[in-house]
C-alpha positions as CSV (number, residue, x, y, z in Angstrom):
1,M,13.0,38.0,-22.3
2,D,9.9,40.1,-23.1
3,W,10.7,40.9,-26.8
4,N,7.7,43.3,-27.0
5,N,9.3,45.7,-24.5
6,V,12.9,45.0,-25.5
7,V,13.6,48.6,-26.8
8,W,12.4,50.3,-23.6
9,D,14.0,47.7,-21.3
10,S,17.3,48.0,-23.2
11,S,17.2,51.8,-23.1
12,M,16.8,51.8,-19.4
13,W,19.5,49.3,-19.0
14,L,21.8,51.2,-21.3
15,L,21.3,54.5,-19.3
16,K,22.0,52.9,-16.0
17,A,25.0,50.9,-17.2
18,Y,26.5,53.9,-19.0
19,V,26.4,56.1,-16.0
20,M,27.9,53.5,-13.8
21,T,30.6,52.7,-16.4
22,V,31.6,56.3,-16.8
23,V,32.0,56.8,-13.0
24,A,33.9,53.5,-12.6
25,F,36.1,54.3,-15.6
26,V,37.1,57.7,-14.2
27,V,37.8,56.3,-10.7
28,V,39.9,53.4,-12.1
29,V,42.0,55.7,-14.3
30,I,42.6,58.1,-11.3
31,L,43.6,55.2,-9.0
32,L,46.0,53.7,-11.6
33,A,47.5,57.1,-12.3
34,R,48.1,57.6,-8.6
35,F,49.2,54.2,-7.3
36,T,51.0,52.5,-10.3
37,K,54.1,53.5,-12.1
38,W,52.8,52.6,-15.5
39,G,49.5,54.4,-14.7
40,R,51.5,57.6,-14.0
41,Q,53.4,57.1,-17.3
42,F,50.1,56.7,-19.2
43,W,48.6,59.7,-17.5
44,R,51.6,61.8,-18.6
45,F,50.6,61.4,-22.2
46,A,46.8,61.1,-21.8
47,A,45.9,63.9,-19.4
48,P,47.0,66.8,-21.6
49,Y,45.2,65.4,-24.5
50,F,41.9,64.9,-22.7
51,D,42.1,68.1,-20.8
52,P,38.7,69.9,-21.5
53,R,40.4,73.3,-21.2
54,R,42.4,72.5,-24.4
55,S,39.5,70.9,-26.3
56,L,36.2,69.1,-25.7
57,K,36.6,67.0,-28.8
58,P,38.7,64.1,-27.2
59,L,36.3,63.7,-24.3
60,T,33.3,63.8,-26.6
61,I,34.8,61.1,-28.8
62,L,35.7,59.0,-25.7
63,A,32.2,59.4,-24.3
64,V,30.6,58.2,-27.5
65,L,33.0,55.3,-27.7
66,L,32.2,54.2,-24.2
67,L,28.5,54.4,-25.1
68,S,29.0,52.1,-28.1
69,T,31.0,49.7,-25.9
70,V,28.2,49.5,-23.4
71,F,25.7,49.1,-26.2
72,A,27.7,46.2,-27.6
73,V,27.5,44.3,-24.3
74,R,23.7,44.8,-24.3
75,M,23.5,43.4,-27.8
76,T,25.5,40.3,-26.6
77,V,23.0,39.9,-23.8
78,L,20.1,40.1,-26.2
79,F,21.7,37.5,-28.5
80,S,22.0,35.3,-25.4
81,Y,18.3,35.4,-24.8
82,W,17.6,34.9,-28.5
83,Y,19.7,31.7,-28.4
84,N,17.5,30.4,-25.6
85,D,14.2,31.2,-27.3
86,F,15.3,30.1,-30.7
87,Y,16.6,26.7,-29.6
88,D,13.4,26.2,-27.5
89,S,11.3,26.8,-30.6
90,I,13.4,24.0,-32.3
91,Q,13.0,21.6,-29.4
92,N,9.2,22.3,-29.3
93,L,8.9,22.0,-33.1
94,D,7.2,25.4,-33.1
95,E,7.5,26.6,-36.7
96,S,5.9,30.0,-36.2
97,A,8.1,30.7,-33.3
98,F,11.1,29.5,-35.4
99,W,10.4,32.0,-38.2
100,H,9.6,34.8,-35.7
101,F,12.9,34.5,-33.9
102,L,14.7,34.4,-37.3
103,R,13.1,37.8,-38.0
104,V,14.2,39.0,-34.5
105,F,17.7,37.8,-35.3
106,A,17.7,39.8,-38.6
107,I,16.8,43.0,-36.6
108,L,19.5,42.3,-34.0
109,A,22.1,41.5,-36.6
110,T,21.4,44.7,-38.5
111,V,21.6,46.8,-35.4
112,H,24.8,45.0,-34.4
113,V,26.5,45.6,-37.8
114,V,25.6,49.2,-37.9
115,R,26.8,49.7,-34.3
116,A,30.1,47.9,-35.1
117,L,30.8,50.1,-38.1
118,I,30.0,53.3,-36.2
119,E,32.3,52.1,-33.4
120,Y,35.1,51.4,-35.8
121,L,34.8,54.9,-37.2
122,I,34.7,56.5,-33.8
123,G,37.7,54.4,-32.6
124,Q,39.8,55.3,-35.7
125,T,38.8,59.0,-35.2
126,L,40.1,58.9,-31.6
127,D,43.3,57.1,-32.7
128,I,44.1,59.5,-35.5
129,D,43.3,62.6,-33.5
130,W,45.2,61.4,-30.4
131,R,48.2,60.3,-32.5
132,T,48.3,63.6,-34.3
133,W,48.2,65.6,-31.1
134,L,50.8,63.4,-29.4
135,N,53.1,63.5,-32.4
136,H,53.0,67.3,-32.5
137,H,53.5,67.5,-28.7
138,L,56.5,65.2,-28.5
139,V,58.1,66.5,-31.7
140,D,57.7,70.1,-30.6
141,D,59.3,69.2,-27.2
142,W,62.1,67.4,-29.0
143,L,62.8,70.4,-31.3
144,D,62.1,73.2,-28.8
145,S,64.4,71.7,-26.1
146,R,67.0,71.0,-28.8
147,A,67.1,67.4,-27.5
148,Y,67.8,66.2,-31.1
149,Y,71.3,67.8,-30.5
150,R,71.7,68.4,-26.8
151,D,70.9,64.8,-25.7
152,R,74.5,63.9,-26.6
153,F,75.4,65.7,-23.4
154,L,73.2,63.6,-21.2
155,D,74.6,60.7,-19.3
156,D,71.6,58.4,-19.9
157,A,70.6,59.6,-23.4
158,I,67.9,57.4,-25.1
159,D,68.3,55.4,-28.2
160,N,66.5,55.9,-31.5
161,P,64.1,58.9,-30.7
162,D,63.0,58.7,-34.3
163,Q,61.6,55.2,-33.9
164,R,59.9,56.2,-30.6
165,V,58.1,59.0,-32.4
166,Q,57.2,57.0,-35.5
167,A,56.2,53.7,-34.1
168,D,55.7,53.9,-30.3
169,I,53.2,56.8,-30.5
170,T,51.0,54.7,-32.8
171,N,51.3,51.6,-30.6
172,F,50.5,53.6,-27.5
173,V,47.4,55.2,-28.9
174,T,45.9,52.0,-30.5
175,T,46.8,49.8,-27.5
176,S,45.4,52.3,-25.0
177,R,42.1,52.2,-26.7
178,S,41.9,48.5,-27.3
179,L,42.9,47.5,-23.8
180,S,40.7,50.1,-22.0
181,M,37.6,49.4,-24.1
182,G,38.3,45.6,-23.8
183,A,38.5,45.9,-20.0
184,V,35.2,47.8,-20.0
185,T,33.5,45.2,-22.2
186,A,35.0,42.4,-20.0
187,V,33.7,43.9,-16.7
188,L,30.2,44.7,-18.0
189,S,29.9,41.2,-19.5
190,I,31.0,39.6,-16.3
191,V,28.3,41.5,-14.4
192,S,25.6,40.9,-17.1
193,F,26.2,37.3,-17.7
194,T,26.9,36.3,-14.1
195,G,23.2,37.2,-13.5
196,I,22.1,35.0,-16.4
197,L,24.3,32.1,-15.2
198,W,22.9,32.6,-11.7
199,D,19.4,32.1,-13.0
200,L,20.3,29.1,-15.1
201,S,22.8,27.4,-12.8
202,G,21.8,24.4,-10.7
203,P,23.4,22.6,-7.8
204,M,26.4,20.2,-8.2
205,T,27.6,17.5,-5.8
206,V,31.3,17.5,-5.2
207,F,32.8,14.8,-3.0
208,G,29.4,14.3,-1.5
209,V,28.7,18.0,-0.8
210,E,26.0,19.7,-2.8
211,I,27.1,23.2,-4.0
212,S,24.3,25.5,-5.0
213,R,24.9,27.6,-8.1
214,A,28.1,25.6,-8.7
215,M,28.8,26.8,-12.1
216,I,29.2,30.4,-10.9
217,F,31.9,29.4,-8.4
218,L,33.6,27.0,-10.9
219,V,34.0,29.6,-13.6
220,Y,35.4,32.2,-11.2
221,I,37.8,29.9,-9.4
222,Y,38.9,28.3,-12.7
223,V,39.7,31.7,-14.4
224,L,41.3,33.3,-11.4
225,V,43.8,30.4,-10.9
226,T,44.6,30.2,-14.6
227,T,45.1,33.9,-14.8
228,V,47.6,33.9,-12.0
229,V,49.6,31.2,-13.7
230,A,49.4,33.1,-17.1
231,F,50.7,36.3,-15.5
232,W,53.6,34.3,-14.0
233,I,54.4,32.8,-17.4
234,G,54.0,36.0,-19.4
235,K,55.9,38.5,-17.1
236,P,59.2,38.2,-19.0
237,L,57.4,39.4,-22.2
238,I,57.6,43.0,-20.9
239,K,61.4,43.1,-21.0
240,L,61.6,41.0,-24.2
241,N,59.2,43.4,-26.0
242,F,61.2,46.4,-24.9
243,L,64.4,44.8,-26.1
244,N,62.7,43.8,-29.4
245,E,61.9,47.5,-30.1
246,K,65.4,48.6,-29.1
247,L,67.4,46.0,-31.0
248,G,65.2,46.4,-34.1
249,A,65.8,50.1,-34.1
250,N,69.5,49.7,-33.6
251,F,69.7,47.4,-36.6
252,R,67.7,49.8,-38.7
253,Y,70.0,52.7,-37.7
254,A,73.0,50.7,-38.8
255,L,71.4,50.1,-42.2
256,I,70.7,53.9,-42.5
257,R,74.3,54.7,-41.7
258,V,75.5,52.4,-44.5
259,R,73.3,54.3,-46.9
260,E,74.3,57.7,-45.5
261,Y,78.0,57.0,-45.7
262,G,77.9,54.8,-48.8
263,E,80.6,56.6,-50.7
264,S,83.1,56.5,-47.8
265,I,82.4,52.8,-47.3
266,A,82.8,52.2,-51.0
267,F,86.2,54.1,-51.1
268,Y,87.4,52.1,-48.1
269,R,86.1,48.8,-49.5
270,G,84.5,48.4,-46.1
271,E,81.8,46.0,-47.1
272,N,83.1,43.1,-44.9
273,V,83.3,45.4,-41.8
274,E,79.8,46.7,-42.4
275,R,78.6,43.1,-43.1
276,R,79.9,42.0,-39.7
277,T,78.4,45.0,-37.9
278,L,75.0,44.4,-39.5
279,A,75.2,40.6,-39.0
280,G,76.0,41.2,-35.3
281,R,73.1,43.6,-34.7
282,F,70.7,41.4,-36.7
283,A,71.8,38.4,-34.7
284,D,70.8,40.3,-31.5
285,V,67.4,40.9,-33.0
286,I,66.9,37.2,-33.9
287,R,68.2,36.0,-30.6
288,N,65.6,38.1,-28.8
289,M,62.9,37.1,-31.2
290,W,63.5,33.4,-30.4
291,Q,63.2,34.2,-26.7
292,I,59.9,35.9,-27.4
293,V,58.8,32.9,-29.5
294,F,59.6,30.4,-26.8
295,R,58.0,32.5,-24.1
296,T,54.9,33.1,-26.3
297,L,54.6,29.4,-26.9
298,K,54.4,28.8,-23.2
299,F,52.0,31.7,-22.7
300,S,49.7,30.9,-25.7
301,G,49.9,27.1,-25.0
302,W,48.6,27.7,-21.5
303,N,45.8,30.0,-22.7
304,L,44.7,27.6,-25.5
305,T,44.6,24.7,-23.1
306,V,42.6,26.7,-20.6
307,N,40.1,27.9,-23.2
308,Q,39.5,24.5,-24.8
309,T,39.0,22.9,-21.4
310,A,36.4,25.5,-20.5
311,V,34.2,24.6,-23.5
312,I,32.9,21.4,-22.0
313,F,32.1,22.9,-18.5
314,P,28.6,24.1,-19.1
315,F,27.6,20.8,-20.8
316,L,29.0,18.8,-18.0
317,V,26.9,20.7,-15.5
318,Q,23.7,21.2,-17.5
319,G,23.7,17.9,-19.5
320,P,22.3,15.8,-16.6
321,R,19.7,18.4,-15.9
322,L,18.6,18.5,-19.6
323,F,18.1,14.7,-19.6
324,T,16.1,14.8,-16.5
325,G,13.9,17.6,-17.8
326,Q,15.0,20.2,-15.4
327,V,16.1,22.6,-18.1
328,S,15.3,23.0,-21.8
329,L,17.7,22.8,-24.8
330,G,17.5,26.6,-25.0
331,D,18.6,26.9,-21.4
332,V,21.6,24.6,-22.1
333,M,22.6,26.7,-25.2
334,Q,22.1,29.9,-23.3
335,T,24.1,28.5,-20.4
336,S,26.9,27.6,-22.8
337,Q,26.9,31.0,-24.4
338,A,26.7,32.9,-21.0
339,F,29.4,30.7,-19.5
340,G,31.6,31.4,-22.6
341,Q,31.0,35.1,-22.2
342,V,31.8,35.1,-18.5
343,H,34.9,32.9,-19.0
344,D,36.1,35.0,-21.9
345,S,35.5,38.2,-20.0
346,L,37.3,37.0,-17.0
347,S,40.1,35.6,-19.2
348,F,40.5,39.0,-21.0
349,F,43.1,40.1,-18.5
350,R,45.0,36.9,-18.8
351,E,44.9,36.7,-22.6
352,S,45.7,40.4,-23.0
353,Y,48.9,40.1,-20.9
354,A,51.0,39.9,-24.0
355,D,49.5,43.1,-25.4
356,F,49.9,44.7,-22.0
357,A,53.5,43.7,-21.9
358,S,54.1,45.3,-25.3
359,F,52.1,48.4,-24.0
360,R,54.4,48.6,-21.0
361,A,57.4,48.5,-23.2
362,T,55.9,51.3,-25.4
363,L,55.2,53.4,-22.3
364,I,58.8,53.0,-21.0
365,R,60.1,54.1,-24.4
366,L,57.8,57.1,-24.7
367,N,58.5,58.1,-21.1
368,G,62.2,57.9,-21.9
369,L,61.7,60.2,-24.8
370,A,59.8,62.7,-22.7
371,N,62.4,62.6,-19.9
372,D,65.2,63.0,-22.5
373,N,63.5,66.2,-23.8
374,Q,63.0,67.5,-20.3
375,H,66.6,66.8,-19.2
376,A,67.9,68.4,-22.4
377,A,65.9,71.5,-21.8
378,E,67.3,71.7,-18.2
379,L,70.9,71.7,-19.3
380,P,72.7,75.0,-18.7
381,V,72.4,77.7,-21.3
382,L,74.9,80.4,-21.8
383,K,73.6,83.9,-21.2
384,T,73.2,85.5,-24.6
385,G,71.4,88.6,-25.9
386,K,71.1,91.2,-28.6
387,S,73.1,94.3,-28.0
388,G,73.7,97.1,-30.6
389,D,75.7,96.3,-33.7
390,D,78.8,94.6,-32.1
391,L,79.6,91.0,-31.3
392,Q,80.7,91.1,-27.6
393,V,82.1,88.3,-25.6
394,E,82.7,88.9,-21.9
395,K,84.4,86.6,-19.3
396,L,83.7,83.5,-21.4
397,D,84.8,80.2,-19.9
398,V,84.4,77.1,-22.0
399,R,84.8,73.5,-20.6
400,I,84.4,70.0,-21.8
401,P,81.9,67.7,-20.0
402,T,84.6,66.3,-17.7
403,G,85.2,69.8,-16.3
404,Q,88.5,70.4,-18.1
405,T,88.9,74.1,-19.2
406,L,89.3,74.8,-23.0
407,I,89.0,78.6,-22.9
408,E,89.2,80.8,-19.9
409,G,88.2,84.5,-19.6
410,L,87.8,85.2,-23.3
411,E,87.1,88.9,-24.0
412,L,86.2,90.0,-27.5
413,T,84.5,92.9,-29.3
414,V,84.0,92.6,-33.0
415,T,82.4,95.6,-34.8
416,P,80.5,95.6,-38.1
417,G,82.7,95.1,-41.1
418,Q,85.4,93.4,-39.0
419,S,86.4,89.7,-39.4
420,L,87.9,87.4,-36.8
421,L,89.8,84.2,-37.5
422,V,90.0,81.5,-34.7
423,K,92.9,79.1,-35.0
424,G,94.7,76.6,-32.8
425,P,95.8,73.0,-32.6
426,S,93.3,70.2,-33.0
427,G,91.3,69.7,-29.8
428,S,91.9,73.3,-28.5
429,G,88.2,74.1,-28.7
430,K,87.8,76.1,-31.9
431,T,84.5,74.4,-33.0
432,T,83.4,74.3,-29.4
433,L,83.8,78.1,-29.2
434,L,81.5,78.5,-32.2
435,R,79.0,76.1,-30.6
436,T,79.1,78.3,-27.5
437,L,78.5,81.4,-29.5
438,A,75.5,79.6,-31.1
439,D,73.9,78.7,-27.7
440,L,74.5,75.0,-28.3
441,W,77.3,74.2,-25.8
442,P,76.0,73.9,-22.3
443,Y,79.4,73.8,-20.5
444,A,80.2,77.5,-20.6
445,D,79.9,80.6,-18.4
446,G,80.0,84.3,-19.3
447,T,78.1,86.6,-21.6
448,V,77.7,86.7,-25.4
449,S,75.9,89.6,-27.1
450,R,75.2,89.4,-30.8
451,P,73.9,92.1,-33.2
452,A,70.1,92.4,-33.4
453,G,70.2,91.2,-37.0
454,E,70.3,87.6,-38.2
455,A,73.2,85.3,-37.6
456,I,74.1,82.3,-39.9
457,F,76.4,79.4,-39.0
458,L,78.2,77.5,-41.8
459,S,79.6,74.2,-40.8
460,Q,82.2,72.1,-42.5
461,R,79.4,69.8,-43.6
462,P,76.5,72.0,-44.6
463,Y,72.9,70.8,-44.0
464,L,70.6,70.6,-47.0
465,P,67.0,69.9,-46.1
466,L,64.8,67.5,-48.1
467,G,62.9,69.4,-50.8
468,S,63.6,71.8,-53.6
469,L,66.8,73.5,-54.2
470,R,65.0,76.8,-53.6
471,T,64.1,75.6,-50.1
472,A,67.7,74.5,-49.4
473,L,69.0,78.0,-50.4
474,A,66.4,79.8,-48.1
475,Y,66.9,77.4,-45.1
476,P,65.9,77.9,-42.3
477,K,63.4,80.5,-43.6
478,E,60.7,80.2,-46.2
479,P,61.9,80.9,-49.8
480,T,60.8,84.4,-50.6
481,A,63.7,85.8,-52.7
482,A,63.1,86.5,-56.4
483,D,64.4,84.1,-59.0
484,D,67.0,86.6,-60.4
485,V,68.4,87.1,-56.8
486,V,68.7,83.4,-56.3
487,R,70.2,82.7,-59.7
488,G,72.6,85.6,-59.2
489,A,73.8,84.2,-55.9
490,L,74.3,80.7,-57.5
491,S,76.3,82.2,-60.3
492,K,78.6,84.2,-58.0
493,V,79.6,81.0,-56.2
494,S,80.2,79.1,-59.5
495,L,76.9,77.1,-59.3
496,G,75.1,78.9,-62.2
497,N,74.4,75.5,-63.8
498,L,71.8,74.9,-61.0
499,G,69.8,78.1,-61.8
500,D,67.2,76.2,-63.9
501,R,66.7,73.5,-61.2
502,L,65.4,75.7,-58.3
503,D,62.1,73.9,-58.0
504,E,63.5,70.4,-58.5
505,T,62.8,68.3,-55.4
506,A,65.6,65.9,-54.5
507,D,68.0,64.8,-51.8
508,W,70.6,67.4,-52.7
509,T,73.1,66.1,-50.2
510,R,73.5,63.0,-52.5
511,I,73.5,65.0,-55.7
512,L,76.0,67.7,-54.9
513,S,79.7,67.1,-54.0
514,P,81.0,68.3,-50.6
515,G,82.6,71.3,-52.3
516,E,79.4,72.2,-54.1
517,Q,77.5,71.9,-50.9
518,Q,79.9,74.4,-49.2
519,R,79.5,76.8,-52.2
520,L,75.7,76.4,-51.9
521,A,76.0,77.5,-48.2
522,F,77.8,80.6,-49.3
523,A,75.0,81.3,-51.8
524,R,72.6,81.0,-48.9
525,V,74.5,83.7,-47.0
526,L,74.5,86.0,-50.0
527,I,70.7,85.7,-50.2
528,A,70.0,86.1,-46.4
529,R,72.5,88.9,-45.9
530,P,72.9,88.3,-42.1
531,A,74.5,90.6,-39.6
532,V,76.9,87.9,-38.3
533,I,78.4,85.0,-40.2
534,F,80.1,82.1,-38.4
535,L,82.2,79.8,-40.5
536,D,83.5,76.5,-39.1
537,E,86.1,75.4,-41.7
538,A,83.4,76.2,-44.3
539,T,85.8,76.0,-47.2
540,S,87.7,72.8,-46.3
541,A,86.4,70.9,-49.4
542,I,87.2,73.8,-51.8
543,D,90.4,74.7,-53.5
544,E,92.3,77.8,-52.5
545,G,91.2,79.6,-55.7
546,L,87.5,79.2,-55.0
547,E,88.1,79.9,-51.3
548,Y,89.6,83.3,-52.3
549,T,86.6,84.0,-54.5
550,L,84.1,83.1,-51.8
551,Y,85.7,85.1,-49.0
552,T,86.1,88.1,-51.4
553,L,82.4,87.8,-52.1
554,L,81.6,88.1,-48.4
555,R,83.8,91.2,-48.1
556,T,82.4,92.9,-51.2
557,E,78.7,91.8,-51.1
558,L,78.3,92.1,-47.3
559,P,80.8,94.8,-46.2
560,D,79.0,95.6,-42.9
561,S,78.6,92.0,-41.7
562,I,80.7,90.5,-38.9
563,V,82.6,87.4,-40.0
564,V,84.0,84.9,-37.5
565,S,85.9,81.9,-39.1
566,V,87.5,78.8,-37.7
567,G,90.1,77.2,-39.9
568,H,93.6,75.8,-40.3
569,R,94.7,77.2,-43.6
570,S,97.2,80.1,-43.5
571,T,95.5,81.5,-46.7
572,L,92.6,82.5,-44.5
573,N,94.7,85.2,-42.8
574,Q,94.3,87.6,-45.7
575,F,90.5,87.8,-45.3
576,H,90.5,88.6,-41.6
577,S,91.5,91.7,-39.7
578,R,91.9,90.0,-36.3
579,G,92.8,86.6,-35.0
580,V,92.4,84.5,-31.8
581,E,94.9,81.7,-31.2
582,L,93.6,79.0,-28.8
583,E,96.7,77.5,-27.1
584,G,95.0,74.8,-24.9
585,E,94.4,74.6,-21.1
586,G,92.3,77.8,-21.2
587,R,95.0,80.0,-22.7
588,W,94.4,82.2,-25.7
589,T,96.0,85.2,-27.5
590,E,94.5,87.9,-29.7
591,S,96.4,89.5,-32.5
592,E,96.0,91.8,-35.5
593,L,96.1,90.2,-39.0
594,V,97.1,91.7,-42.3
595,G,93.6,91.3,-43.6
C-alpha cells in the first residue's frame, strides 16, 4: 500500500466501486421483484416510497447510505494493509515505522468513527422517513377502504391489524435497510478481500496434489457447504416467527378485552373463565417460543461451530510459510484479517437467515394487511346519493352473507320533519337496515338518497374518542361550537354537571355510564343539527322519563330534521309519525303512527 497516495487511490476506487454497486443494486432489486414472491411483496411497499415522481428525498438518502457503505468497505481494506505494515514494523524492530503507523491508525480511526456516526444518522433518517410514509399509507388505506369495519365480511380476514401497523412496519423498514446494506457490504468485501487473499495465498498439498492459491478455494467451498446446511436448519424459523407474531398479538388482544369489558366480567365473577382463556393463549405463545428456542439452538450452534473452526484456517496455511521465511508476520496477520473478512462476508447470508426468516414473516403480515384493505374496498357498495330534502329508499333488497333475504323491495320516502320507527322481532334486520342506509352493509341492492345536509348515526353503544369532552361532543368534526352552545346542549340532556369539564382529557367511555354516554350522543346531535338522524336503540340504557325528554328535544330543537329510529319499546311510537314493521323472510309493512 502506497500510503502517500492513499487519498487519491481510495477516491478512484470509491468512484468505480460506487457506480458498480449502484448498478448491481438496482439490477438485483428488479430481478428479486420480478422472480421471487417475497421480492414482489417487498416491492409493493418499497416502490411507491422510492418513486422519484413522489419525492426525491428517499432516493437521495439511499444514494448517500450506499456511498457510506462502500466507503466503509474501503476503510476495512485500508485497515487490512495497515495491519500488514504495522506488524512488519514490529517484526523488523523498526521504531520509527512503528510510530508512523500508529499515527496513520489515528487518522484512519478518526475517519472511520466520523463515517460511522454519519451513517447512523443517515440510516435512522431513512428508517424514520420510510416508517412515517408507510404508516400513513397503510393507515389511510385501512380507514379509506373501511377495512377496520368491513373486513368482518371477508372470508379470510386477517388477525390483529393494529399490531401489523404498530410493530410490523417498524420491523419491515429497519430489517430492509440492515439486510440490504449488509448484503452490499458482504459482496464488496468478498470482491475486495479475495484479491488480497489471492496475492497472499500460497500453494497447499492435499493428498499429494499441490493446489495453487489453496486458501481461496478452501474458504469458498467451506462457506458454501456450511451455508447450505444452515439454510436447511433455519428454514422452519420463517413459519415459527410468523406464528410468534400472530400468537403474541392474540394474547395481547385477549388482555385488552379483559380491560375493555372489565365491569361486565366483574359483575359475572368471570375471573376463572378469563384466566383459563388467557392461560390458554399464553401457553400457545410459550409453546411456539420453545420451538423457536430449540430451532435457534441448532441454527446458532451450527454457525458458532463453523465460525470458530474458520479462525485457525489462515494460520494452518500460512504458518509453515512464515517459519520458512516465505512470508512476513505482517503477511500472516493480513491474511488472517482478509480471510476473516471473506469468511464473514460469505457467511453473512448464512448468519442472517434468522433475520431474513423474521423479515419474511413481517412481509407476509404486511402483505396480508394490504390485501385485506384492498378486498374490503372491493366489496359491493350500495348505490347512494344526495337528492333534495327527502330520504328516499327505492327497491331496496337486504341480505345476510349466506344469501338469505332480510328485506325485499323496500320503498320509503321520508320528508323533512317526519319521523320513522323501524320495529320487528330480533334478527329481522332492523340494525342491518340502518347499516345499509349508512353505506356500511355490502349485501344490498337498490337505491338510497339522503338529504344534502349532514346525517348522524347514534348506536346503542355510542363511540367516544380519546381526548377532551369537547372533542367527543363535536365528533367526527373539529370542535368549533361556542362554549355556551356546548354547555346549553349538555344541560338540555341532563349533563349540565359536565359543563366545566369540556377541556378535560380522559377516556370518557370509562368515566360515563352507558346512560350518560347515550345522553352525550344526543347532545352531539343538538350541537351538529343534522338533516337526518338515525338512532339504533339509542335510548336503551335510559329510563322512559329521560327517553321522553330526549325525543321531545329532537322534535322541538330540530323540527325540520328527519328522524329514523330502531327500537323495541312501545313508548317510542308517540315520537314517530310512521312505522315500518320487519316481519322476516323479506316481508315488511308500513303504517301510520299516532306520533
